[in-house]
C-alpha positions in Angstrom: 3.9 36.1 -1.9 2.9 32.1 -2.2 1.3 30.8 1.0 2.4 27.4 1.8 1.4 24.4 4.5 4.4 21.8 5.1 3.3 18.9 7.1 5.8 17.6 9.4 8.8 18.9 11.3 11.3 16.8 10.8 14.5 17.3 9.0 12.7 17.4 5.5 9.8 19.5 6.6 12.2 21.9 8.6 15.0 22.3 5.5 11.6 22.7 3.3 10.6 25.7 5.5 13.6 27.5 5.6 14.0 27.2 1.8 10.6 28.5 1.2 11.1 31.4 3.8 14.2 32.4 2.2 12.5 32.3 -1.1 9.9 35.0 -0.2 7.0 32.8 0.7 4.3 32.6 3.6 5.3 29.3 5.6 3.3 27.3 8.2 4.6 23.7 9.2 1.9 21.7 10.9 3.6 19.2 13.1 1.6 16.3 15.1 3.7 16.0 17.9 4.2 18.3 20.9 7.9 18.8 19.8 9.7 19.3 16.5 12.2 16.9 15.1 11.6 14.0 17.4 13.0 11.4 15.1 16.3 13.5 14.8 16.8 13.7 18.5 17.2 10.0 18.8 19.6 9.8 15.8 23.3 9.2 16.3 22.2 7.8 20.0 21.0 11.2 20.9 24.2 13.2 19.4 22.6 13.5 16.2 24.6 12.2 13.2 23.5 15.1 11.1 25.2 13.9 7.6 28.0 12.4 6.1 31.1 14.3 4.6 31.7 12.1 2.0 31.6 13.4 -1.4 28.2 13.3 -3.5 28.6 10.0 -5.5 29.5 8.0 -2.1 26.5 9.6 -0.6 24.5 8.4 -3.4 25.9 5.0 -3.5 24.9 4.8 0.0 21.3 5.3 -0.7 20.4 2.2 -2.6 16.8 2.7 -2.3 16.5 5.3 -5.1 19.5 7.4 -4.3 20.0 8.3 -7.8 16.2 9.9 -8.1 17.9 12.3 -5.3 21.2 13.0 -7.8 19.8 16.8 -8.8 18.4 17.6 -5.0 21.8 16.1 -3.6 23.8 18.7 -6.0 21.4 22.0 -5.2 21.5 21.1 -1.2 24.8 19.3 -0.3 26.2 17.9 2.9 28.5 21.4 2.9 25.4 23.2 2.5 23.8 22.1 5.7 27.2 22.0 7.5 27.6 25.5 6.3 23.7 26.7 7.2 24.2 25.2 11.1 27.7 26.5 11.6 26.6 30.2 10.4 23.9 29.9 13.1 25.8 29.1 16.0 25.7 25.2 15.9 29.7 23.7 15.1 29.9 20.5 13.7 32.7 17.7 14.0 33.5 14.9 11.6 34.2 11.4 13.4 34.8 7.8 12.3 33.3 6.7 8.8 33.2 10.6 7.7 30.1 10.9 10.3 29.2 14.8 11.1 28.2 15.4 14.8 27.3 18.9 16.2 30.6 19.7 18.7 28.2 19.7 21.5 27.1 15.8 20.9 23.4 17.4 21.6 20.7 16.5 18.9 18.8 19.2 20.6 20.9 22.0 19.3 20.4 20.9 15.7 16.9 21.0 15.8 16.8 24.1 18.1 19.4 25.8 15.1 16.9 24.8 12.4 13.8 26.0 14.0 15.7 29.2 15.0 16.3 29.7 11.2 12.7 29.1 9.9 11.2 31.2 12.5 13.5 34.1 12.1 12.9 33.9 8.4 9.2 34.6 9.3 7.9 30.9 9.0 5.1 29.8 11.6 5.8 26.5 13.4 2.3 25.0 14.8 2.8 21.9 17.0 0.3 19.2 18.3 -1.5 19.4 15.1 -2.3 16.5 13.1 -3.6 16.5 9.4 -6.2 14.2 8.7 -6.4 15.5 5.0 -4.9 17.2 1.9 -7.3 19.2 0.2 -7.9 19.2 -4.0 -9.9 21.2 -6.3 -9.4 20.7 -10.1 -6.6 18.4 -9.7 -4.5 21.2 -7.7 -3.7 21.1 -3.7 -5.5 23.8 -2.2 -4.8 23.0 1.5 -5.1 20.8 4.5 -7.5 19.6 6.8 -6.7 19.3 10.8 -9.3 18.8 13.9 -8.9 22.4 14.3 -10.2 23.3 10.8 -8.8 24.1 7.5 -5.7 25.6 6.4 -5.9 26.9 2.8 -2.5 27.1 0.5 -1.3 27.9 -2.7 0.9 24.5 -2.1 1.3 21.6 0.2 4.7 19.9 1.1 4.3 16.3 2.5 6.8 15.8 5.1 5.2 13.4 7.4 8.2 10.6 7.7 7.8 6.8 7.1 6.5 4.5 9.5 9.3 3.7 11.9 9.7 4.9 15.4 6.0 5.7 15.5 6.6 7.3 18.8 8.6 10.5 16.9 5.4 10.7 14.7 6.4 8.9 11.7 3.8 6.4 11.8 2.9 5.9 8.2 0.1 8.4 8.1 1.8 10.4 5.4 1.8 7.5 3.1 -2.0 7.3 3.8 -2.6 10.9 3.0 -0.8 10.4 -0.3 -2.6 7.5 -1.3 -5.9 9.2 -0.4 -4.9 11.5 -3.7 -4.3 8.4 -5.9 -0.4 8.1 -5.1 1.1 4.5 -5.7 2.9 3.4 -2.0 5.8 0.8 -2.4 4.9 -1.4 0.5 6.5 -0.1 3.9 9.0 -2.4 5.1 11.6 -1.8 7.9 15.1 -0.8 6.6 17.9 -0.3 9.5 16.5 -2.5 12.0 17.5 -5.4 13.9 17.1 -9.2 12.5 15.7 -11.9 14.3 17.0 -15.4 14.7 16.2 -18.9 15.7 19.4 -19.9 16.5 19.7 -21.9 19.6 22.7 -20.1 20.8 21.0 -16.5 21.3 20.5 -16.7 24.7 24.0 -17.6 25.6 25.7 -15.0 23.5 23.1 -12.4 24.3 24.7 -8.6 24.8 28.1 -10.1 23.2 29.5 -7.2 21.2 31.7 -8.1 18.3 33.9 -5.1 17.1 35.8 -6.5 13.9 33.5 -9.0 12.3 32.5 -9.4 8.6 29.3 -10.4 8.1 28.0 -11.7 4.5 24.4 -12.2 3.8 22.9 -15.0 1.7 19.7 -15.8 0.2 18.7 -19.3 -1.0 22.9 -19.8 -1.0 23.2 -16.5 -2.9 25.6 -13.8 -1.7 23.6 -10.6 -1.6 25.2 -8.5 0.9 28.6 -7.9 2.9 29.7 -5.5 5.7 32.5 -5.2 8.1 32.3 -3.9 11.8 30.8 -3.9 14.9 27.5 -6.0 15.5 25.9 -7.0 18.9 24.1 -10.8 19.6 20.5 -9.5 21.3 18.0 -11.8 23.2 16.3 -12.1 19.8 18.9 -12.6 17.4 21.6 -9.4 16.1 21.8 -6.2 15.9 24.5 -3.2 15.5 26.1 -1.2 12.6 27.1 -4.1 10.6 23.3 -5.6 10.8 21.7 -2.4 10.3 23.4 -1.9 7.2 22.5 -5.5 5.9 18.9 -5.2 6.9 17.0 -3.8 4.1 18.4 -6.5 2.0 17.6 -9.1 4.4 14.1 -7.6 4.5 13.6 -7.8 1.0 14.8 -11.1 0.8 12.3 -12.5 3.5 9.5 -10.7 1.8 10.4 -13.2 -1.1 10.2 -16.1 0.9 13.9 -17.0 0.5 16.2 -18.9 3.2 18.3 -16.0 4.4 21.5 -16.5 6.5 24.1 -14.3 8.0 27.6 -16.1 7.9 30.1 -14.3 10.3 33.5 -14.5 10.1 34.8 -14.1 13.1 38.6 -13.4 12.2 38.6 -11.5 9.1 42.1 -10.4 9.3 43.5 -14.0 9.0 43.3 -16.1 6.0 42.5 -20.1 6.7 45.9 -20.4 6.6 47.1 -18.0 8.9 44.4 -18.7 11.4 45.4 -22.1 11.3 48.7 -21.2 12.4 47.5 -18.8 14.8 45.1 -21.9 16.5 48.1 -24.3 16.6 50.4 -21.7 18.5 47.5 -21.1 20.8 47.3 -25.0 21.3 51.2 -25.4 21.7 50.5 -22.8 24.5 47.7 -24.3 26.4 48.2 -27.9 25.2 47.5 -29.6 28.9 44.4 -27.6 29.3 40.8 -28.6 28.0 39.5 -26.8 24.7 37.1 -24.9 26.3 39.9 -23.4 28.7 42.5 -22.9 26.0 40.9 -20.9 23.7 40.8 -17.5 25.7 43.1 -15.6 23.6 41.4 -16.1 20.8 37.6 -15.5 21.3 35.4 -13.7 24.2 34.7 -16.3 26.8 30.7 -16.3 25.7 31.5 -17.3 22.3 34.2 -20.2 23.1 31.4 -22.8 24.0 29.2 -22.0 21.2 31.9 -22.0 18.5 32.9 -25.6 20.0 29.6 -26.9 20.0 29.3 -25.4 16.2 32.3 -27.4 15.0 31.4 -30.6 16.8 33.9 -30.6 19.4 33.5 -31.9 23.0 34.7 -28.9 25.1 36.1 -30.8 27.7 38.5 -32.7 25.1 42.0 -31.9 26.4 43.8 -30.0 23.6 46.7 -32.0 22.8 44.4 -34.6 22.0 42.7 -32.6 19.1 43.1 -34.0 15.6 44.1 -31.8 12.5 41.0 -32.5 10.7 39.0 -31.4 14.3 41.1 -28.2 14.1 40.6 -27.8 10.8 36.7 -28.1 11.5 37.2 -25.2 14.0 39.1 -22.9 11.9 36.1 -23.4 9.5 33.7 -22.3 11.9 35.8 -19.2 13.0 35.3 -18.4 9.3 32.0 -19.1 8.6 29.7 -19.0 11.5 26.1 -19.3 10.3 23.0 -17.7 12.0 19.8 -18.0 10.1 17.9 -15.2 9.9 13.7 -15.7 10.5 12.6 -12.3 10.2 13.1 -8.6 10.8 12.3 -7.0 14.1 9.1 -4.9 13.8 8.9 -1.7 11.6 7.9 0.5 15.0 11.8 -0.6 15.8 13.4 0.2 12.5 15.5 3.5 12.2 14.3 4.0 8.6 11.2 2.9 6.3 11.8 1.2 3.3 9.0 2.2 0.6 6.7 5.1 0.6 5.3 7.2 -2.2 6.5 6.0 -5.7 9.4 8.0 -7.1 7.9 7.2 -10.3 5.2 10.0 -9.6 7.7 12.7 -8.3 9.3 15.0 -10.3 13.2 14.4 -9.2 14.0 18.3 -9.9 11.5 19.6 -7.9 10.0 17.2 -5.8 6.4 18.0 -7.1 3.6 15.0 -7.2 3.2 14.3 -10.8 -0.6 13.7 -10.1 -1.7 16.5 -8.3 -0.5 20.1 -9.1 1.2 22.1 -6.4 1.9 18.9 -4.1 5.4 18.2 -3.2 6.8 15.5 -1.3 10.3 15.0 0.6 12.3 12.9 3.2 11.3 9.2 4.2 7.5 9.7 3.1 9.3 8.9 -0.4 10.6 5.4 -1.3 14.1 6.4 -0.7 16.4 5.0 2.1 20.0 4.8 2.9 22.5 3.2 5.1 23.3 4.1 8.2 25.6 7.0 9.1 24.0 10.2 8.2 22.9 9.6 4.6 18.9 9.4 5.3 19.3 12.8 7.1 21.2 14.4 4.1 18.6 12.8 1.7 15.7 14.7 3.8 17.5 18.0 3.6 18.4 17.9 0.2 14.7 16.8 -0.9 12.7 19.4 1.4 15.2 21.9 0.1 14.6 21.2 -3.4 10.5 21.2 -2.4 10.6 24.5 -0.5 12.0 26.4 -3.2 10.0 24.9 -5.9 6.5 25.2 -3.8 7.8 29.0 -3.2 7.8 29.5 -6.8 4.8 26.8 -7.6 7.5 25.2 -10.2 
């Protein structure tokens, strides 16, 4: 019976523990926080978007940060497998918009509790409030870990300590530091799935405004680098919401390269320029005797009207029946091309996911084993793997954790 120590009781650590105990190993998970699964508890606004029901090619496509590296692991432990595991142990699930999967109870605590229950009922030991300060090695092999309370010897060590986002959950970059001490290359940690900041002069005017159906296109030095459709939110610092989070990893990369980044919003993506112009003309006919600022209430949210007019260089006090064809064309162009300069991302501590981590070039994709240190394994966000919002990151954690747990139990 191999003795395994797992660092971190998040999604990756718990699945690694479940796989390893299920294979007959003696497993201890060491978690620095006072509760396991702290980051899982805040996903999906506390409801736990636990995976995505899409097929595997679609899941890999939605993990742009080295998703192909996980291909073997995702096939070994699929989204269907995590759903079955939870449901077979008393935690039913449901599928919502965008194939997002949630527990029927809408309580993230139920998902964490179920995974902990499976692990402990299989004989696993969970020790909380214990910070690992060093991974011990001898003759190129991992032999255990060191904590403030002493040494935990092991035949194998699995590092599942997360990235550097939401440090209050325990994901504070310590996993990358532990790996770096052993000689592993760490790809620079950057925020992913993070709001974006802007020096846009209208930020205060639009703060709190939510758009449900916007198309956001990201440009770097004038070149299109990404596009998303859906919901977004204006904030006191810039922009946030689902489409912004999905674009944020490529925005972070472009900003780190010193490129000029702009977000261009199509505020009426369902209408072509011609159809939007016809719609504006109909509204203008209805409100022909009103001022512009009062005659666009059917077209835009109230707080957006003066901003759009200002960006289109139109006087909001001008009467609609005096607007020229050229001025109307400027208005339509602004509605289809609402430009917001992006200056930086919010701090990594506010990111949902970390981009970067232990280089996957130094990890065996089938076993998650280190190529540098024997009997050392990695899983989850500590690796340079990141996906879009929608349950993809948690699935990456489960699948890599499961692969690492099985391999460690058999010292593969």
